[in-house]
N, CA, C and O atoms as a DFTB+ gen file, in Angstrom:
648 C
 N C O
     1  1       0.922      -1.134      -0.096
     2  2       0.051      -0.191       0.009
     3  2       0.859       1.278       0.195
     4  3       1.744       1.760       0.902
     5  1       0.108       1.604      -0.735
     6  2       1.436       3.274      -0.990
     7  2       0.507       4.789      -0.353
     8  3       0.663       5.970      -0.660
     9  1      -0.317       4.242       0.478
    10  2      -0.668       5.378       1.707
    11  2      -2.476       6.036       0.758
    12  3      -3.064       5.729      -0.279
    13  1      -2.653       6.786       1.623
    14  2      -4.090       7.537       1.153
    15  2      -3.593       8.568       0.025
    16  3      -2.506       9.141      -0.037
    17  1      -4.774       8.651      -0.918
    18  2      -4.588       9.670      -2.009
    19  2      -6.175      10.020      -2.596
    20  3      -6.766       9.196      -3.294
    21  1      -6.799      11.373      -2.217
    22  2      -7.813      11.539      -2.313
    23  2      -9.137      10.793      -1.652
    24  3     -10.279      10.908      -2.098
    25  1      -8.739       9.969      -0.447
    26  2      -9.614       9.448       0.362
    27  2      -9.435       7.721       0.119
    28  3      -9.917       6.884       0.882
    29  1      -8.591       7.388      -1.184
    30  2      -8.795       6.036      -1.316
    31  2      -7.160       5.623      -1.023
    32  3      -6.159       6.338      -1.039
    33  1      -7.319       4.168      -0.749
    34  2      -5.922       3.755      -0.005
    35  2      -5.676       3.482      -1.647
    36  3      -6.651       3.175      -2.333
    37  1      -4.250       3.609      -2.299
    38  2      -3.757       2.934      -3.711
    39  2      -2.935       1.734      -2.942
    40  3      -2.084       1.899      -2.068
    41  1      -3.429       0.407      -3.515
    42  2      -2.779      -0.543      -3.451
    43  2      -2.096      -1.092      -4.817
    44  3      -2.864      -1.132      -5.779
    45  1      -0.774      -1.517      -5.037
    46  2      -0.340      -1.822      -6.353
    47  2      -0.022      -3.538      -6.154
    48  3       0.909      -4.099      -5.576
    49  1      -1.214      -4.094      -6.892
    50  2      -0.649      -5.555      -7.250
    51  2       0.449      -5.851      -7.843
    52  3       0.954      -5.109      -8.687
    53  1       0.940      -6.943      -7.485
    54  2       1.987      -7.595      -7.841
    55  2       2.345      -7.970      -9.441
    56  3       3.453      -7.946      -9.976
    57  1       0.601      -8.447     -10.230
    58  2       0.740      -8.574     -11.818
    59  2      -0.769      -7.773     -12.180
    60  3      -1.706      -7.703     -11.386
    61  1      -0.758      -7.342     -13.221
    62  2      -2.079      -7.018     -13.539
    63  2      -2.090      -7.662     -15.205
    64  3      -1.081      -7.762     -15.903
    65  1      -3.214      -7.978     -15.536
    66  2      -3.636      -8.120     -16.963
    67  2      -4.897      -7.221     -17.414
    68  3      -6.039      -7.154     -16.960
    69  1      -4.151      -6.442     -18.659
    70  2      -5.045      -5.323     -18.850
    71  2      -5.403      -5.659     -20.624
    72  3      -4.537      -5.752     -21.494
    73  1      -6.942      -5.804     -20.841
    74  2      -7.368      -5.971     -22.195
    75  2      -8.078      -4.664     -22.732
    76  3      -8.709      -3.811     -22.108
    77  1      -7.862      -4.740     -23.722
    78  2      -8.119      -3.891     -25.046
    79  2      -8.165      -4.138     -26.297
    80  3      -7.480      -5.050     -26.759
    81  1      -8.973      -3.380     -27.081
    82  2      -9.328      -3.911     -28.191
    83  2      -8.465      -3.188     -29.471
    84  3      -7.930      -3.766     -30.416
    85  1      -8.510      -1.770     -29.190
    86  2      -7.952      -0.864     -30.264
    87  2      -6.455      -0.605     -29.914
    88  3      -6.210      -0.593     -28.708
    89  1      -5.373      -0.388     -30.799
    90  2      -4.097      -0.501     -30.960
    91  2      -3.831       1.091     -30.200
    92  3      -2.912       1.258     -29.399
    93  1      -4.548       1.917     -30.496
    94  2      -4.361       3.359     -29.818
    95  2      -4.341       3.256     -28.289
    96  3      -3.493       3.754     -27.550
    97  1      -5.554       2.431     -27.882
    98  2      -5.766       2.631     -26.335
    99  2      -4.633       1.823     -26.020
   100  3      -3.973       2.157     -25.036
   101  1      -4.247       0.706     -26.753
   102  2      -3.165      -0.207     -26.015
   103  2      -2.069       0.296     -25.868
   104  3      -1.373      -0.077     -24.923
   105  1      -1.566       1.380     -26.852
   106  2      -0.404       1.772     -27.019
   107  2      -0.497       3.314     -26.087
   108  3       0.602       3.814     -25.846
   109  1      -1.507       3.930     -25.662
   110  2      -1.557       4.597     -24.876
   111  2      -1.468       4.150     -23.218
   112  3      -0.980       4.860     -22.339
   113  1      -1.971       3.006     -23.054
   114  2      -1.893       2.362     -21.849
   115  2       0.055       1.934     -21.649
   116  3       0.853       2.254     -20.767
   117  1       0.181       1.292     -22.629
   118  2       1.805       0.984     -22.249
   119  2       2.544       2.524     -22.090
   120  3       3.298       2.669     -21.128
   121  1       2.365       3.486     -22.875
   122  2       3.071       4.643     -22.634
   123  2       3.082       5.311     -21.337
   124  3       4.100       5.560     -20.692
   125  1       1.749       5.616     -20.959
   126  2       1.515       5.976     -19.682
   127  2       2.056       5.046     -18.500
   128  3       2.542       5.486     -17.458
   129  1       1.892       3.623     -18.833
   130  2       2.597       2.838     -17.394
   131  2       4.014       3.106     -17.607
   132  3       4.605       3.163     -16.529
   133  1       4.919       3.327     -18.824
   134  2       6.385       3.455     -18.555
   135  2       6.692       4.616     -18.244
   136  3       7.723       4.835     -17.607
   137  1       5.721       5.759     -18.695
   138  2       5.966       7.114     -17.919
   139  2       5.976       6.920     -16.579
   140  3       6.683       7.767     -16.032
   141  1       5.362       5.968     -15.645
   142  2       5.166       5.657     -14.539
   143  2       6.084       4.839     -13.953
   144  3       6.125       4.685     -12.732
   145  1       7.011       4.164     -14.904
   146  2       8.202       3.375     -14.719
   147  2       7.900       1.997     -14.261
   148  3       8.500       1.325     -13.422
   149  1       6.632       1.642     -15.124
   150  2       6.143       0.264     -15.058
   151  2       6.198      -0.269     -16.577
   152  3       5.652       0.255     -17.548
   153  1       6.970      -1.411     -16.552
   154  2       7.120      -2.085     -17.814
   155  2       5.794      -2.961     -17.928
   156  3       5.077      -3.422     -17.041
   157  1       5.706      -3.039     -19.363
   158  2       4.269      -3.610     -19.811
   159  2       4.779      -4.461     -21.082
   160  3       5.438      -4.013     -22.020
   161  1       4.325      -5.804     -20.906
   162  2       4.384      -6.246     -22.434
   163  2       3.345      -6.090     -23.152
   164  3       2.314      -5.845     -22.525
   165  1       3.253      -6.172     -24.665
   166  2       2.149      -6.248     -25.636
   167  2       2.038      -7.499     -26.137
   168  3       3.010      -8.131     -26.552
   169  1       0.631      -8.014     -26.128
   170  2      -0.148      -8.955     -26.637
   171  2      -1.219      -8.622     -27.727
   172  3      -2.362      -8.247     -27.465
   173  1      -0.635      -8.831     -29.159
   174  2      -1.518      -7.941     -30.030
   175  2      -1.381      -8.929     -31.313
   176  3      -0.662      -9.907     -31.520
   177  1      -2.183      -8.393     -31.939
   178  2      -2.113      -9.515     -33.618
   179  2      -0.653      -9.199     -34.055
   180  3      -0.238     -10.068     -34.822
   181  1       0.284      -8.176     -33.788
   182  2       1.459      -8.034     -34.262
   183  2       2.584      -8.769     -33.639
   184  3       3.755      -8.777     -34.019
   185  1       2.086      -9.358     -32.670
   186  2       2.970      -9.870     -31.538
   187  2       3.132     -11.493     -32.467
   188  3       2.230     -12.180     -32.946
   189  1       4.383     -11.690     -32.471
   190  2       4.788     -13.021     -32.959
   191  2       4.867     -14.140     -32.221
   192  3       5.272     -13.876     -31.089
   193  1       4.646     -15.293     -32.394
   194  2       4.407     -16.556     -31.637
   195  2       5.752     -16.624     -30.498
   196  3       5.605     -16.790     -29.288
   197  1       7.077     -16.453     -31.205
   198  2       7.926     -16.710     -30.151
   199  2       7.863     -15.641     -29.034
   200  3       7.913     -15.950     -27.843
   201  1       7.736     -14.199     -29.535
   202  2       7.715     -13.194     -28.724
   203  2       6.376     -13.516     -27.507
   204  3       6.514     -13.585     -26.286
   205  1       5.216     -13.659     -28.235
   206  2       4.172     -14.349     -27.092
   207  2       4.319     -15.128     -26.312
   208  3       3.714     -15.007     -25.247
   209  1       5.097     -16.123     -26.515
   210  2       5.582     -17.049     -25.611
   211  2       6.420     -16.534     -24.631
   212  3       6.114     -16.764     -23.461
   213  1       7.484     -15.839     -24.890
   214  2       8.538     -15.319     -24.128
   215  2       7.642     -13.891     -23.346
   216  3       8.256     -13.457     -22.372
   217  1       6.583     -13.300     -23.595
   218  2       5.831     -12.425     -22.882
   219  2       5.309     -13.476     -21.815
   220  3       5.806     -13.438     -20.689
   221  1       4.403     -14.344     -22.090
   222  2       3.953     -15.122     -21.281
   223  2       4.885     -15.410     -19.981
   224  3       4.831     -14.880     -18.871
   225  1       5.786     -16.451     -20.487
   226  2       6.833     -16.859     -19.724
   227  2       7.395     -15.925     -18.872
   228  3       7.721     -16.214     -17.720
   229  1       7.526     -14.863     -19.339
   230  2       8.392     -13.742     -18.063
   231  2       7.084     -12.834     -17.258
   232  3       7.308     -12.190     -16.233
   233  1       6.147     -12.883     -17.700
   234  2       5.010     -12.173     -17.112
   235  2       4.766     -13.653     -15.710
   236  3       4.751     -13.409     -14.504
   237  1       4.636     -14.807     -16.198
   238  2       4.670     -15.703     -15.366
   239  2       5.502     -16.155     -14.049
   240  3       5.184     -16.472     -12.903
   241  1       6.752     -16.027     -14.782
   242  2       7.900     -15.992     -13.860
   243  2       8.109     -14.375     -12.854
   244  3       9.136     -14.122     -12.224
   245  1       7.263     -13.740     -12.899
   246  2       7.181     -12.531     -12.219
   247  2       8.370     -11.467     -12.455
   248  3       8.548     -10.594     -11.605
   249  1       9.008     -11.519     -13.353
   250  2       9.780     -10.558     -14.417
   251  2       9.071      -9.489     -14.788
   252  3       9.581      -8.368     -14.754
   253  1       7.969      -9.668     -15.137
   254  2       6.923      -8.725     -16.035
   255  2       5.632      -8.211     -15.339
   256  3       4.666      -8.975     -15.351
   257  1       5.507      -6.998     -14.733
   258  2       4.539      -6.578     -13.977
   259  2       3.301      -6.358     -14.820
   260  3       2.226      -6.269     -14.227
   261  1       3.332      -6.266     -16.067
   262  2       2.086      -5.994     -16.733
   263  2       2.017      -6.693     -18.070
   264  3       3.029      -6.733     -18.769
   265  1       0.849      -7.264     -18.483
   266  2       0.670      -7.522     -19.667
   267  2      -0.466      -6.886     -20.589
   268  3      -1.648      -7.161     -20.384
   269  1      -0.158      -6.220     -21.379
   270  2      -1.677      -5.615     -21.873
   271  2      -1.780      -6.409     -23.430
   272  3      -0.963      -6.586     -24.333
   273  1      -3.379      -6.818     -23.211
   274  2      -3.684      -7.626     -24.492
   275  2      -4.774      -7.164     -25.285
   276  3      -5.530      -6.328     -24.791
   277  1      -4.984      -7.621     -26.544
   278  2      -5.889      -7.290     -27.534
   279  2      -6.676      -8.662     -26.965
   280  3      -6.221      -9.707     -26.500
   281  1      -8.013      -8.219     -27.195
   282  2      -9.039      -9.242     -26.877
   283  2      -8.743     -11.018     -27.944
   284  3      -8.863     -12.190     -27.585
   285  1      -8.382     -10.465     -29.137
   286  2      -8.323     -11.630     -29.803
   287  2      -6.739     -12.663     -29.540
   288  3      -6.487     -13.856     -29.370
   289  1      -6.082     -11.581     -29.620
   290  2      -4.442     -12.322     -29.449
   291  2      -4.373     -12.553     -27.910
   292  3      -3.841     -13.628     -27.631
   293  1      -4.705     -11.944     -27.032
   294  2      -4.341     -12.518     -25.723
   295  2      -5.887     -12.879     -25.162
   296  3      -5.782     -12.785     -23.940
   297  1      -6.869     -13.140     -25.393
   298  2      -8.342     -13.345     -24.902
   299  2      -7.836     -14.775     -24.954
   300  3      -7.600     -15.006     -23.768
   301  1      -7.617     -15.567     -25.450
   302  2      -7.914     -17.254     -25.753
   303  2      -6.426     -17.985     -25.595
   304  3      -5.353     -17.465     -25.899
   305  1      -6.618     -19.277     -25.062
   306  2      -5.344     -19.692     -25.240
   307  2      -3.947     -19.696     -24.557
   308  3      -2.906     -20.281     -24.853
   309  1      -4.370     -18.592     -23.236
   310  2      -3.042     -18.233     -22.623
   311  2      -3.323     -18.131     -21.203
   312  3      -4.411     -17.732     -20.787
   313  1      -2.325     -18.499     -20.419
   314  2      -2.442     -18.637     -18.957
   315  2      -1.691     -17.769     -18.407
   316  3      -0.464     -17.828     -18.484
   317  1      -2.457     -16.667     -17.654
   318  2      -1.629     -15.486     -17.047
   319  2      -2.294     -15.297     -15.792
   320  3      -2.882     -14.298     -15.376
   321  1      -2.052     -16.748     -15.093
   322  2      -2.687     -16.504     -13.398
   323  2      -1.651     -16.221     -12.190
   324  3      -1.781     -16.514     -11.002
   325  1      -0.484     -15.502     -12.906
   326  2       0.155     -15.297     -12.071
   327  2      -0.035     -13.602     -11.467
   328  3       0.716     -12.871     -10.822
   329  1      -1.406     -13.428     -12.029
   330  2      -2.101     -12.152     -11.815
   331  2      -3.260     -12.379     -11.296
   332  3      -3.815     -13.429     -11.619
   333  1      -3.719     -11.756     -10.657
   334  2      -5.091     -12.040      -9.451
   335  2      -5.787     -10.768      -9.979
   336  3      -6.977     -10.674      -9.678
   337  1      -5.335      -9.927     -10.599
   338  2      -6.474      -8.786     -11.373
   339  2      -6.251      -8.703     -12.680
   340  3      -5.187      -8.814     -13.288
   341  1      -7.794      -8.412     -13.242
   342  2      -7.577      -7.978     -14.721
   343  2      -8.329      -7.004     -15.030
   344  3      -9.521      -7.039     -14.724
   345  1      -7.852      -6.071     -15.615
   346  2      -8.605      -4.835     -16.134
   347  2      -8.850      -4.671     -17.674
   348  3      -8.053      -4.640     -18.612
   349  1     -10.314      -4.571     -17.620
   350  2     -10.673      -3.981     -18.892
   351  2     -10.757      -2.860     -19.650
   352  3     -11.941      -2.567     -19.813
   353  1      -9.850      -1.937     -20.302
   354  2      -9.601      -0.730     -20.550
   355  2     -10.859      -0.488     -21.310
   356  3     -11.536       0.495     -21.008
   357  1     -11.326      -1.467     -22.485
   358  2     -12.400      -1.505     -23.066
   359  2     -13.356      -2.801     -23.196
   360  3     -12.871      -3.737     -22.561
   361  1     -14.807      -3.191     -23.955
   362  2     -15.323      -4.526     -23.608
   363  2     -15.568      -4.923     -24.822
   364  3     -15.875      -4.259     -25.812
   365  1     -15.369      -6.388     -24.651
   366  2     -16.089      -6.865     -25.975
   367  2     -17.003      -6.756     -26.334
   368  3     -17.734      -6.043     -25.647
   369  1     -17.521      -7.272     -27.440
   370  2     -18.840      -7.063     -27.835
   371  2     -19.816      -8.338     -27.490
   372  3     -21.040      -8.359     -27.627
   373  1     -19.092      -9.247     -27.077
   374  2     -20.164     -10.527     -26.350
   375  2     -19.431     -11.268     -24.977
   376  3     -18.245     -11.493     -24.736
   377  1     -20.504     -11.503     -24.302
   378  2     -20.257     -12.094     -23.201
   379  2     -19.352     -13.147     -23.262
   380  3     -18.537     -13.208     -22.342
   381  1     -19.294     -14.270     -24.425
   382  2     -18.506     -15.101     -24.087
   383  2     -16.879     -14.682     -24.363
   384  3     -15.896     -15.317     -23.982
   385  1     -16.909     -13.045     -25.372
   386  2     -15.576     -12.818     -25.370
   387  2     -15.155     -12.461     -23.913
   388  3     -14.149     -12.908     -23.361
   389  1     -16.018     -11.632     -23.383
   390  2     -15.404     -11.330     -22.013
   391  2     -15.181     -12.226     -21.274
   392  3     -14.138     -12.030     -20.649
   393  1     -15.886     -13.544     -20.931
   394  2     -15.721     -14.701     -20.430
   395  2     -14.369     -15.410     -20.671
   396  3     -13.659     -16.031     -19.880
   397  1     -14.199     -15.115     -22.118
   398  2     -12.627     -16.008     -22.378
   399  2     -11.252     -15.113     -22.097
   400  3     -10.148     -15.646     -21.984
   401  1     -11.493     -13.561     -21.992
   402  2     -10.803     -12.780     -21.321
   403  2     -10.499     -12.869     -20.148
   404  3      -9.317     -13.009     -19.832
   405  1     -11.453     -12.811     -19.262
   406  2     -11.584     -12.861     -17.976
   407  2     -10.613     -14.230     -17.355
   408  3      -9.812     -14.296     -16.423
   409  1     -11.150     -15.329     -18.430
   410  2     -10.489     -16.894     -18.052
   411  2      -8.882     -16.768     -18.017
   412  3      -8.207     -17.674     -17.528
   413  1      -8.375     -15.755     -18.489
   414  2      -6.946     -15.886     -18.638
   415  2      -6.302     -16.008     -17.123
   416  3      -5.356     -16.762     -16.896
   417  1      -6.811     -15.327     -16.287
   418  2      -6.019     -15.408     -14.984
   419  2      -7.019     -16.296     -13.863
   420  3      -6.456     -16.685     -12.840
   421  1      -8.465     -16.611     -14.043
   422  2      -9.213     -17.599     -13.727
   423  2      -8.574     -19.011     -14.288
   424  3      -9.177     -19.580     -15.197
   425  1      -7.604     -19.470     -13.866
   426  2      -6.990     -20.725     -14.516
   427  2      -6.983     -21.906     -13.595
   428  3      -7.404     -21.549     -12.495
   429  1      -6.637     -23.290     -13.626
   430  2      -6.313     -24.013     -13.013
   431  2      -4.706     -23.606     -12.207
   432  3      -3.729     -23.576     -12.955
   433  1      -4.558     -23.397     -11.159
   434  2      -3.559     -23.001     -10.584
   435  2      -3.482     -21.994      -9.708
   436  3      -2.631     -21.826      -8.835
   437  1      -4.357     -21.365      -9.964
   438  2      -5.035     -19.944      -9.459
   439  2      -4.977     -19.888      -7.931
   440  3      -5.392     -20.979      -7.541
   441  1      -4.742     -19.328      -7.173
   442  2      -4.836     -19.949      -5.597
   443  2      -5.241     -18.588      -4.608
   444  3      -5.612     -18.600      -3.434
   445  1      -5.048     -17.518      -5.446
   446  2      -5.579     -16.506      -5.063
   447  2      -7.189     -15.823      -5.638
   448  3      -7.529     -16.108      -6.786
   449  1      -7.862     -15.174      -5.010
   450  2      -8.998     -14.604      -5.362
   451  2      -8.746     -13.512      -6.288
   452  3      -8.163     -12.453      -6.055
   453  1      -9.405     -14.030      -7.655
   454  2      -9.477     -12.736      -8.689
   455  2     -10.238     -11.777      -8.658
   456  3     -11.278     -11.856      -8.004
   457  1      -9.978     -10.871      -9.213
   458  2     -10.531      -9.549      -9.543
   459  2     -10.764      -9.171     -10.605
   460  3      -9.721      -8.959     -11.225
   461  1     -12.156      -8.849     -11.482
   462  2     -11.984      -8.342     -12.582
   463  2     -12.431      -6.681     -12.523
   464  3     -13.514      -6.460     -11.980
   465  1     -11.957      -5.954     -12.848
   466  2     -11.977      -4.562     -13.084
   467  2     -12.647      -3.971     -14.470
   468  3     -12.098      -4.303     -15.520
   469  1     -13.756      -3.149     -14.529
   470  2     -14.083      -2.823     -15.667
   471  2     -13.922      -1.416     -15.671
   472  3     -14.295      -0.893     -14.621
   473  1     -13.464      -0.615     -16.566
   474  2     -13.511       0.822     -16.552
   475  2     -14.618       1.243     -17.504
   476  3     -14.368       1.110     -18.702
   477  1     -15.789       1.725     -17.161
   478  2     -16.949       2.177     -17.558
   479  2     -17.230       3.492     -17.080
   480  3     -17.483       3.620     -15.882
   481  1     -17.225       4.531     -17.860
   482  2     -17.616       6.086     -17.611
   483  2     -19.144       6.102     -17.712
   484  3     -19.639       5.613     -18.728
   485  1     -19.916       6.595     -16.801
   486  2     -20.935       7.114     -16.536
   487  2     -21.618       7.809     -18.192
   488  3     -21.056       8.737     -18.775
   489  1     -22.406       7.387     -18.516
   490  2     -23.116       7.984     -19.614
   491  2     -22.584       7.924     -20.842
   492  3     -22.997       8.641     -21.754
   493  1     -21.276       6.762     -21.036
   494  2     -20.529       6.869     -22.456
   495  2     -20.845       5.436     -23.091
   496  3     -21.311       4.465     -22.494
   497  1     -20.581       5.502     -24.083
   498  2     -20.777       4.003     -25.054
   499  2     -20.363       2.699     -24.146
   500  3     -21.029       1.664     -24.120
   501  1     -19.322       2.888     -23.509
   502  2     -18.946       1.848     -22.890
   503  2     -20.012       1.162     -21.758
   504  3     -20.162      -0.047     -21.581
   505  1     -20.799       2.393     -20.950
   506  2     -21.637       1.800     -20.001
   507  2     -22.830       1.422     -21.063
   508  3     -23.450       0.436     -20.664
   509  1     -23.193       1.808     -21.989
   510  2     -24.515       0.928     -23.195
   511  2     -23.659      -0.358     -23.255
   512  3     -24.072      -1.362     -22.675
   513  1     -22.882      -0.372     -23.702
   514  2     -21.965      -2.017     -23.922
   515  2     -21.923      -2.536     -22.685
   516  3     -21.929      -3.759     -22.822
   517  1     -21.875      -2.173     -21.263
   518  2     -21.741      -2.855     -20.539
   519  2     -23.340      -3.321     -19.848
   520  3     -23.528      -4.385     -19.258
   521  1     -24.077      -2.581     -20.012
   522  2     -25.636      -2.953     -19.792
   523  2     -26.156      -3.824     -20.790
   524  3     -27.093      -4.554     -20.465
   525  1     -25.632      -3.881     -22.152
   526  2     -25.868      -4.875     -23.072
   527  2     -25.322      -6.115     -22.814
   528  3     -25.918      -7.188     -22.905
   529  1     -23.929      -5.905     -22.419
   530  2     -23.398      -7.400     -21.598
   531  2     -23.882      -8.245     -20.747
   532  3     -23.744      -9.467     -20.699
   533  1     -24.457      -7.535     -20.077
   534  2     -25.264      -7.761     -18.316
   535  2     -26.441      -8.486     -19.200
   536  3     -26.605      -9.705     -19.263
   537  1     -27.025      -7.746     -19.697
   538  2     -28.518      -8.445     -20.252
   539  2     -28.517      -9.656     -21.051
   540  3     -29.340     -10.563     -20.924
   541  1     -27.412      -9.629     -22.006
   542  2     -26.737     -11.026     -22.768
   543  2     -26.413     -11.811     -21.739
   544  3     -26.739     -12.971     -21.989
   545  1     -25.961     -11.702     -20.789
   546  2     -25.048     -12.769     -19.897
   547  2     -26.335     -13.257     -19.336
   548  3     -26.471     -14.476     -19.441
   549  1     -27.344     -12.600     -18.749
   550  2     -28.476     -13.148     -18.251
   551  2     -29.222     -14.286     -18.666
   552  3     -29.608     -15.293     -18.072
   553  1     -29.376     -13.689     -20.360
   554  2     -29.964     -14.369     -21.187
   555  2     -29.476     -15.815     -21.428
   556  3     -30.102     -16.869     -21.310
   557  1     -28.019     -15.561     -21.847
   558  2     -27.343     -16.851     -22.059
   559  2     -27.127     -17.767     -20.926
   560  3     -26.938     -18.956     -21.182
   561  1     -27.134     -17.286     -19.480
   562  2     -26.993     -18.058     -18.314
   563  2     -28.345     -18.794     -18.474
   564  3     -28.342     -20.025     -18.441
   565  1     -29.601     -18.051     -18.661
   566  2     -30.583     -19.004     -18.508
   567  2     -30.842     -19.978     -19.672
   568  3     -31.340     -21.089     -19.492
   569  1     -30.485     -19.513     -20.846
   570  2     -30.643     -20.656     -21.679
   571  2     -29.598     -21.839     -21.413
   572  3     -29.896     -23.022     -21.574
   573  1     -28.487     -21.444     -21.037
   574  2     -27.622     -22.622     -20.230
   575  2     -27.967     -23.603     -19.339
   576  3     -27.699     -24.766     -19.643
   577  1     -28.505     -23.365     -18.306
   578  2     -29.257     -23.569     -17.560
   579  2     -30.528     -24.107     -17.603
   580  3     -30.887     -24.756     -16.620
   581  1     -31.354     -23.962     -18.622
   582  2     -32.978     -24.130     -18.644
   583  2     -33.704     -23.535     -18.216
   584  3     -34.890     -23.864     -18.262
   585  1     -33.332     -22.541     -17.690
   586  2     -34.322     -21.350     -16.664
   587  2     -35.491     -20.880     -17.940
   588  3     -35.092     -20.955     -19.102
   589  1     -36.322     -20.602     -17.785
   590  2     -37.310     -20.143     -18.612
   591  2     -37.923     -18.715     -18.156
   592  3     -37.721     -18.239     -17.039
   593  1     -38.492     -18.260     -18.895
   594  2     -39.048     -16.549     -18.618
   595  2     -38.238     -15.482     -18.752
   596  3     -38.655     -14.324     -18.766
   597  1     -37.003     -15.822     -18.859
   598  2     -35.989     -14.627     -19.187
   599  2     -35.636     -14.420     -20.792
   600  3     -35.192     -15.205     -21.629
   601  1     -36.012     -13.071     -20.860
   602  2     -35.729     -12.524     -22.380
   603  2     -35.220     -11.398     -21.821
   604  3     -35.000     -11.011     -20.673
   605  1     -35.012     -10.726     -23.542
   606  2     -34.455      -9.702     -23.755
   607  2     -35.333      -8.511     -24.487
   608  3     -35.731      -8.637     -25.645
   609  1     -35.578      -7.399     -23.725
   610  2     -37.278      -6.869     -24.436
   611  2     -36.729      -6.650     -25.993
   612  3     -35.555      -6.704     -26.359
   613  1     -37.863      -6.396     -26.780
   614  2     -37.327      -6.070     -28.212
   615  2     -36.652      -4.743     -28.291
   616  3     -35.690      -4.562     -29.036
   617  1     -37.234      -3.658     -27.398
   618  2     -36.950      -2.177     -27.359
   619  2     -35.412      -2.344     -26.990
   620  3     -34.621      -1.592     -27.560
   621  1     -34.985      -3.173     -26.179
   622  2     -33.437      -2.977     -25.601
   623  2     -32.485      -3.157     -27.077
   624  3     -31.503      -2.507     -27.435
   625  1     -33.266      -4.417     -27.829
   626  2     -32.215      -4.981     -29.024
   627  2     -32.405      -3.815     -30.059
   628  3     -31.501      -3.633     -30.874
   629  1     -33.241      -3.212     -30.076
   630  2     -33.789      -2.041     -31.079
   631  2     -32.409      -0.813     -31.004
   632  3     -31.718      -0.236     -31.845
   633  1     -32.498      -0.827     -29.518
   634  2     -31.710       0.661     -29.165
   635  2     -30.354       0.080     -29.229
   636  3     -29.448       0.885     -29.447
   637  1     -30.016      -1.254     -29.071
   638  2     -28.680      -1.608     -29.143
   639  2     -28.108      -1.516     -30.841
   640  3     -26.958      -1.230     -31.175
   641  1     -29.021      -1.777     -31.574
   642  2     -28.636      -1.612     -32.943
   643  2     -28.607      -0.077     -33.192
   644  3     -27.602       0.395     -33.724
   645  1     -29.579       0.687     -32.864
   646  2     -29.443       2.024     -33.328
   647  2     -28.497       2.823     -32.405
   648  3     -28.253       4.005     -32.646
């Protein structure tokens, strides 16, 4: 803990996975972390296979404190359970995409309580997406468990499209 700032206690976790979609967002995050003296690896569409393996190994070995991933390139097939915190700087379009990304830290061998942080500003497109993801998740869970009587109102689907 670093102490209080603005009424909040700042906690610096030992490892963090950050998920985002857009190159500009990923680049900005990495640049801002570097300005704070925090090293971050990037796993995106331009990351070669050998580099991806090296970054994951360094992250898992606690040599790299942060890895910033694109949803597609870093959202599946990676074990990043050296972290117990994952931050969504942007949101994927589907509950399945969200779950796949979040599952990078919720892996076999994880021994700590995991926390998923979602950065959503009030009255933003991200807040609309979060509401949509939440509603879709409720319906998908109902379908998968055989629960009846759960639907997405037609108006909400029309509003999402518009």
